[in-house]
N, CA, C and O atoms as CSV, one atom per row, in Angstrom:
chain,resi,resn,atom,element,x,y,z
A,1,MET,N,N,22.244,-4.881,-0.423
A,1,MET,CA,C,21.292,-5.880,-0.839
A,1,MET,C,C,20.170,-5.184,-1.595
A,1,MET,O,O,19.652,-4.156,-1.158
A,2,THR,N,N,19.806,-5.752,-2.720
A,2,THR,CA,C,18.721,-5.230,-3.538
A,2,THR,C,C,17.529,-6.168,-3.444
A,2,THR,O,O,17.667,-7.387,-3.545
A,3,PHE,N,N,16.374,-5.587,-3.252
A,3,PHE,CA,C,15.147,-6.375,-3.178
A,3,PHE,C,C,14.423,-6.233,-4.512
A,3,PHE,O,O,13.908,-5.160,-4.827
A,4,ARG,N,N,14.380,-7.289,-5.284
A,4,ARG,CA,C,13.691,-7.290,-6.564
A,4,ARG,C,C,12.799,-8.525,-6.618
A,4,ARG,O,O,13.270,-9.627,-6.901
A,5,PRO,N,N,11.510,-8.337,-6.345
A,5,PRO,CA,C,10.611,-9.488,-6.356
A,5,PRO,C,C,10.449,-10.053,-7.762
A,5,PRO,O,O,10.637,-9.348,-8.754
A,6,ALA,N,N,10.103,-11.319,-7.833
A,6,ALA,CA,C,9.912,-11.979,-9.118
A,6,ALA,C,C,8.694,-11.426,-9.864
A,6,ALA,O,O,8.658,-11.429,-11.094
A,7,ASP,N,N,7.701,-10.952,-9.109
A,7,ASP,CA,C,6.512,-10.386,-9.740
A,7,ASP,C,C,6.157,-9.063,-9.083
A,7,ASP,O,O,6.224,-8.936,-7.860
A,8,GLY,N,N,5.785,-8.089,-9.881
A,8,GLY,CA,C,5.378,-6.786,-9.372
A,8,GLY,C,C,6.541,-5.937,-8.901
A,8,GLY,O,O,7.708,-6.275,-9.098
A,9,THR,N,N,6.194,-4.837,-8.280
A,9,THR,CA,C,7.193,-3.902,-7.768
A,9,THR,C,C,7.505,-4.227,-6.313
A,9,THR,O,O,6.763,-4.973,-5.674
A,10,PRO,N,N,8.588,-3.682,-5.784
A,10,PRO,CA,C,8.861,-3.881,-4.352
A,10,PRO,C,C,7.705,-3.406,-3.471
A,10,PRO,O,O,7.384,-4.047,-2.470
A,11,ALA,N,N,7.082,-2.292,-3.836
A,11,ALA,CA,C,5.961,-1.787,-3.039
A,11,ALA,C,C,4.793,-2.753,-3.053
A,11,ALA,O,O,4.162,-2.980,-2.021
A,12,GLU,N,N,4.495,-3.330,-4.225
A,12,GLU,CA,C,3.409,-4.305,-4.312
A,12,GLU,C,C,3.703,-5.522,-3.443
A,12,GLU,O,O,2.819,-6.034,-2.755
A,13,ARG,N,N,4.922,-5.970,-3.481
A,13,ARG,CA,C,5.311,-7.146,-2.697
A,13,ARG,C,C,5.235,-6.852,-1.192
A,13,ARG,O,O,4.729,-7.671,-0.425
A,14,LEU,N,N,5.732,-5.698,-0.778
A,14,LEU,CA,C,5.681,-5.336,0.639
A,14,LEU,C,C,4.240,-5.152,1.118
A,14,LEU,O,O,3.889,-5.556,2.226
A,15,TRP,N,N,3.408,-4.537,0.268
A,15,TRP,CA,C,1.999,-4.339,0.618
A,15,TRP,C,C,1.309,-5.686,0.792
A,15,TRP,O,O,0.562,-5.889,1.749
A,16,ARG,N,N,1.562,-6.603,-0.135
A,16,ARG,CA,C,0.961,-7.935,-0.078
A,16,ARG,C,C,1.434,-8.695,1.160
A,16,ARG,O,O,0.630,-9.299,1.870
A,17,GLU,N,N,2.725,-8.663,1.410
A,17,GLU,CA,C,3.268,-9.368,2.574
A,17,GLU,C,C,2.715,-8.790,3.867
A,17,GLU,O,O,2.343,-9.534,4.775
A,18,GLY,N,N,2.660,-7.461,3.952
A,18,GLY,CA,C,2.220,-6.814,5.183
A,18,GLY,C,C,0.735,-6.902,5.443
A,18,GLY,O,O,0.304,-6.911,6.595
A,19,SER,N,N,-0.056,-6.968,4.381
A,19,SER,CA,C,-1.508,-6.993,4.579
A,19,SER,C,C,-2.071,-8.406,4.459
A,19,SER,O,O,-2.538,-8.976,5.445
A,20,LEU,N,N,-2.030,-8.958,3.283
A,20,LEU,CA,C,-2.635,-10.281,3.079
A,20,LEU,C,C,-1.924,-11.385,3.844
A,20,LEU,O,O,-2.550,-12.125,4.602
A,21,HIS,N,N,-0.630,-11.495,3.648
A,21,HIS,CA,C,0.107,-12.572,4.309
A,21,HIS,C,C,0.254,-12.324,5.811
A,21,HIS,O,O,0.296,-13.268,6.599
A,22,GLY,N,N,0.332,-11.067,6.197
A,22,GLY,CA,C,0.383,-10.744,7.620
A,22,GLY,C,C,-0.901,-11.148,8.328
A,22,GLY,O,O,-0.871,-11.684,9.435
A,23,ALA,N,N,-2.029,-10.885,7.675
A,23,ALA,CA,C,-3.323,-11.269,8.249
A,23,ALA,C,C,-3.436,-12.782,8.365
A,23,ALA,O,O,-3.908,-13.302,9.376
A,24,GLN,N,N,-3.002,-13.482,7.332
A,24,GLN,CA,C,-3.038,-14.943,7.362
A,24,GLN,C,C,-2.159,-15.486,8.485
A,24,GLN,O,O,-2.542,-16.432,9.174
A,25,ALA,N,N,-0.998,-14.897,8.665
A,25,ALA,CA,C,-0.085,-15.350,9.717
A,25,ALA,C,C,-0.699,-15.160,11.107
A,25,ALA,O,O,-0.374,-15.889,12.044
A,26,CYS,N,N,-1.584,-14.177,11.226
A,26,CYS,CA,C,-2.246,-13.925,12.505
A,26,CYS,C,C,-3.539,-14.716,12.653
A,26,CYS,O,O,-4.208,-14.627,13.682
A,27,GLY,N,N,-3.894,-15.491,11.627
A,27,GLY,CA,C,-5.088,-16.309,11.698
A,27,GLY,C,C,-6.358,-15.656,11.194
A,27,GLY,O,O,-7.448,-16.191,11.400
A,28,PHE,N,N,-6.240,-14.502,10.533
A,28,PHE,CA,C,-7.413,-13.822,9.991
A,28,PHE,C,C,-7.702,-14.318,8.587
A,28,PHE,O,O,-6.792,-14.724,7.864
A,29,ALA,N,N,-8.964,-14.287,8.203
A,29,ALA,CA,C,-9.364,-14.773,6.877
A,29,ALA,C,C,-8.918,-13.829,5.767
A,29,ALA,O,O,-8.650,-14.273,4.651
A,30,GLY,N,N,-8.836,-12.556,6.054
A,30,GLY,CA,C,-8.452,-11.570,5.039
A,30,GLY,C,C,-7.727,-10.409,5.675
A,30,GLY,O,O,-7.556,-10.351,6.893
A,31,ALA,N,N,-7.306,-9.494,4.842
A,31,ALA,CA,C,-6.523,-8.359,5.327
A,31,ALA,C,C,-7.375,-7.303,6.014
A,31,ALA,O,O,-6.836,-6.401,6.656
A,32,GLY,N,N,-8.672,-7.395,5.894
A,32,GLY,CA,C,-9.528,-6.419,6.545
A,32,GLY,C,C,-10.137,-5.453,5.552
A,32,GLY,O,O,-10.525,-5.848,4.453
A,33,GLY,N,N,-10.220,-4.210,5.927
A,33,GLY,CA,C,-10.895,-3.211,5.120
A,33,GLY,C,C,-10.076,-2.683,3.964
A,33,GLY,O,O,-9.111,-3.303,3.516
A,34,GLU,N,N,-10.486,-1.530,3.500
A,34,GLU,CA,C,-9.825,-0.865,2.386
A,34,GLU,C,C,-9.361,0.514,2.818
A,34,GLU,O,O,-9.976,1.150,3.675
A,35,VAL,N,N,-8.280,0.964,2.222
A,35,VAL,CA,C,-7.747,2.292,2.489
A,35,VAL,C,C,-8.109,3.188,1.309
A,35,VAL,O,O,-7.806,2.856,0.163
A,36,VAL,N,N,-8.751,4.315,1.579
A,36,VAL,CA,C,-9.070,5.294,0.536
A,36,VAL,C,C,-8.020,6.388,0.612
A,36,VAL,O,O,-7.852,7.035,1.646
A,37,VAL,N,N,-7.318,6.586,-0.495
A,37,VAL,CA,C,-6.205,7.531,-0.556
A,37,VAL,C,C,-6.670,8.840,-1.179
A,37,VAL,O,O,-7.439,8.847,-2.141
A,38,ARG,N,N,-6.200,9.934,-0.626
A,38,ARG,CA,C,-6.484,11.268,-1.181
A,38,ARG,C,C,-5.571,11.487,-2.393
A,38,ARG,O,O,-4.434,11.939,-2.254
A,39,ARG,N,N,-6.077,11.166,-3.558
A,39,ARG,CA,C,-5.270,11.276,-4.778
A,39,ARG,C,C,-4.876,12.720,-5.065
A,39,ARG,O,O,-3.899,12.966,-5.772
A,40,ASP,N,N,-5.631,13.681,-4.520
A,40,ASP,CA,C,-5.321,15.098,-4.729
A,40,ASP,C,C,-4.342,15.649,-3.687
A,40,ASP,O,O,-4.049,16.845,-3.689
A,41,HIS,N,N,-3.838,14.796,-2.806
A,41,HIS,CA,C,-2.891,15.243,-1.777
A,41,HIS,C,C,-1.619,15.758,-2.441
A,41,HIS,O,O,-1.148,15.155,-3.405
A,42,PRO,N,N,-1.048,16.864,-1.945
A,42,PRO,CA,C,0.165,17.421,-2.544
A,42,PRO,C,C,1.330,16.435,-2.656
A,42,PRO,O,O,2.129,16.528,-3.588
A,43,ALA,N,N,1.434,15.497,-1.721
A,43,ALA,CA,C,2.527,14.520,-1.768
A,43,ALA,C,C,2.400,13.567,-2.954
A,43,ALA,O,O,3.380,12.943,-3.361
A,44,LEU,N,N,1.192,13.455,-3.508
A,44,LEU,CA,C,0.951,12.529,-4.612
A,44,LEU,C,C,0.671,13.255,-5.926
A,44,LEU,O,O,0.395,12.629,-6.949
A,45,GLU,N,N,0.745,14.557,-5.880
A,45,GLU,CA,C,0.357,15.389,-7.011
A,45,GLU,C,C,1.086,15.050,-8.314
A,45,GLU,O,O,0.462,15.019,-9.374
A,46,LEU,N,N,2.367,14.800,-8.252
A,46,LEU,CA,C,3.162,14.557,-9.453
A,46,LEU,C,C,3.411,13.076,-9.729
A,46,LEU,O,O,4.203,12.732,-10.606
A,47,VAL,N,N,2.743,12.209,-8.989
A,47,VAL,CA,C,2.963,10.768,-9.112
A,47,VAL,C,C,2.033,10.189,-10.181
A,47,VAL,O,O,0.818,10.375,-10.125
A,48,ASP,N,N,2.617,9.489,-11.151
A,48,ASP,CA,C,1.820,8.784,-12.157
A,48,ASP,C,C,1.087,7.631,-11.489
A,48,ASP,O,O,1.565,7.069,-10.504
A,49,ASP,N,N,-0.076,7.280,-12.028
A,49,ASP,CA,C,-0.880,6.202,-11.454
A,49,ASP,C,C,-0.093,4.902,-11.330
A,49,ASP,O,O,-0.268,4.168,-10.358
A,50,GLU,N,N,0.768,4.607,-12.294
A,50,GLU,CA,C,1.518,3.352,-12.257
A,50,GLU,C,C,2.522,3.289,-11.108
A,50,GLU,O,O,2.993,2.208,-10.756
A,51,HIS,N,N,2.852,4.445,-10.520
A,51,HIS,CA,C,3.801,4.498,-9.410
A,51,HIS,C,C,3.151,4.905,-8.092
A,51,HIS,O,O,3.842,5.187,-7.113
A,52,LEU,N,N,1.829,4.934,-8.072
A,52,LEU,CA,C,1.106,5.421,-6.889
A,52,LEU,C,C,1.399,4.592,-5.643
A,52,LEU,O,O,1.695,5.152,-4.587
A,53,LEU,N,N,1.323,3.280,-5.749
A,53,LEU,CA,C,1.568,2.447,-4.566
A,53,LEU,C,C,3.007,2.613,-4.078
A,53,LEU,O,O,3.253,2.647,-2.872
A,54,ASP,N,N,3.944,2.716,-4.998
A,54,ASP,CA,C,5.344,2.940,-4.606
A,54,ASP,C,C,5.468,4.236,-3.796
A,54,ASP,O,O,6.146,4.274,-2.769
A,55,ALA,N,N,4.810,5.287,-4.267
A,55,ALA,CA,C,4.873,6.579,-3.578
A,55,ALA,C,C,4.234,6.496,-2.192
A,55,ALA,O,O,4.736,7.087,-1.237
A,56,ILE,N,N,3.136,5.767,-2.087
A,56,ILE,CA,C,2.448,5.629,-0.799
A,56,ILE,C,C,3.290,4.814,0.178
A,56,ILE,O,O,3.469,5.212,1.330
A,57,VAL,N,N,3.803,3.681,-0.278
A,57,VAL,CA,C,4.565,2.788,0.604
A,57,VAL,C,C,5.889,3.406,1.035
A,57,VAL,O,O,6.263,3.323,2.205
A,58,PHE,N,N,6.598,4.023,0.096
A,58,PHE,CA,C,7.957,4.477,0.391
A,58,PHE,C,C,8.089,5.955,0.729
A,58,PHE,O,O,9.130,6.367,1.241
A,59,GLY,N,N,7.061,6.772,0.460
A,59,GLY,CA,C,7.292,8.191,0.669
A,59,GLY,C,C,6.169,9.003,1.258
A,59,GLY,O,O,6.367,10.176,1.573
A,60,ALA,N,N,4.992,8.423,1.419
A,60,ALA,CA,C,3.861,9.220,1.884
A,60,ALA,C,C,3.632,9.031,3.380
A,60,ALA,O,O,3.977,7.999,3.956
A,61,GLY,N,N,3.053,10.037,3.980
A,61,GLY,CA,C,2.673,9.964,5.381
A,61,GLY,C,C,1.205,9.609,5.527
A,61,GLY,O,O,0.501,9.409,4.537
A,62,ALA,N,N,0.759,9.534,6.745
A,62,ALA,CA,C,-0.623,9.154,7.036
A,62,ALA,C,C,-1.626,10.167,6.495
A,62,ALA,O,O,-2.800,9.839,6.323
A,63,SER,N,N,-1.186,11.378,6.230
A,63,SER,CA,C,-2.119,12.416,5.756
A,63,SER,C,C,-2.666,12.138,4.355
A,63,SER,O,O,-3.621,12.794,3.940
A,64,VAL,N,N,-2.091,11.189,3.616
A,64,VAL,CA,C,-2.638,10.853,2.292
A,64,VAL,C,C,-3.846,9.940,2.409
A,64,VAL,O,O,-4.558,9.729,1.427
A,65,VAL,N,N,-4.087,9.393,3.596
A,65,VAL,CA,C,-5.248,8.509,3.798
A,65,VAL,C,C,-6.470,9.344,4.119
A,65,VAL,O,O,-6.504,10.091,5.097
A,66,GLU,N,N,-7.479,9.194,3.260
A,66,GLU,CA,C,-8.741,9.908,3.476
A,66,GLU,C,C,-9.577,9.205,4.541
A,66,GLU,O,O,-10.106,9.830,5.461
A,67,ARG,N,N,-9.681,7.870,4.387
A,67,ARG,CA,C,-10.432,7.083,5.369
A,67,ARG,C,C,-10.103,5.602,5.183
A,67,ARG,O,O,-9.537,5.187,4.172
A,68,VAL,N,N,-10.473,4.835,6.184
A,68,VAL,CA,C,-10.347,3.381,6.122
A,68,VAL,C,C,-11.753,2.815,6.202
A,68,VAL,O,O,-12.527,3.151,7.098
A,69,ILE,N,N,-12.069,1.950,5.248
A,69,ILE,CA,C,-13.387,1.326,5.215
A,69,ILE,C,C,-13.251,-0.071,5.825
A,69,ILE,O,O,-12.574,-0.929,5.257
A,70,PRO,N,N,-13.888,-0.305,6.974
A,70,PRO,CA,C,-13.797,-1.619,7.615
A,70,PRO,C,C,-14.414,-2.708,6.748
A,70,PRO,O,O,-15.325,-2.457,5.959
A,71,ALA,N,N,-13.904,-3.908,6.912
A,71,ALA,CA,C,-14.443,-5.055,6.136
A,71,ALA,C,C,-15.807,-5.448,6.638
A,71,ALA,O,O,-16.412,-6.383,6.114
């Protein structure tokens, strides 16, 4: 089975479903805070900006997160 959303990349769709729609399903007004990513992390070093979310969702570990800013 191939997952090809009608809009955006699979990573964008999964991020949206897991954060925004997940929060709504739980009764929250929004997804919460923001995640600050260490763009200089070795795991992201060779990733073009247009593929950054894909790399984070499908291949990066928690060590790429610099901090989480609460809402």
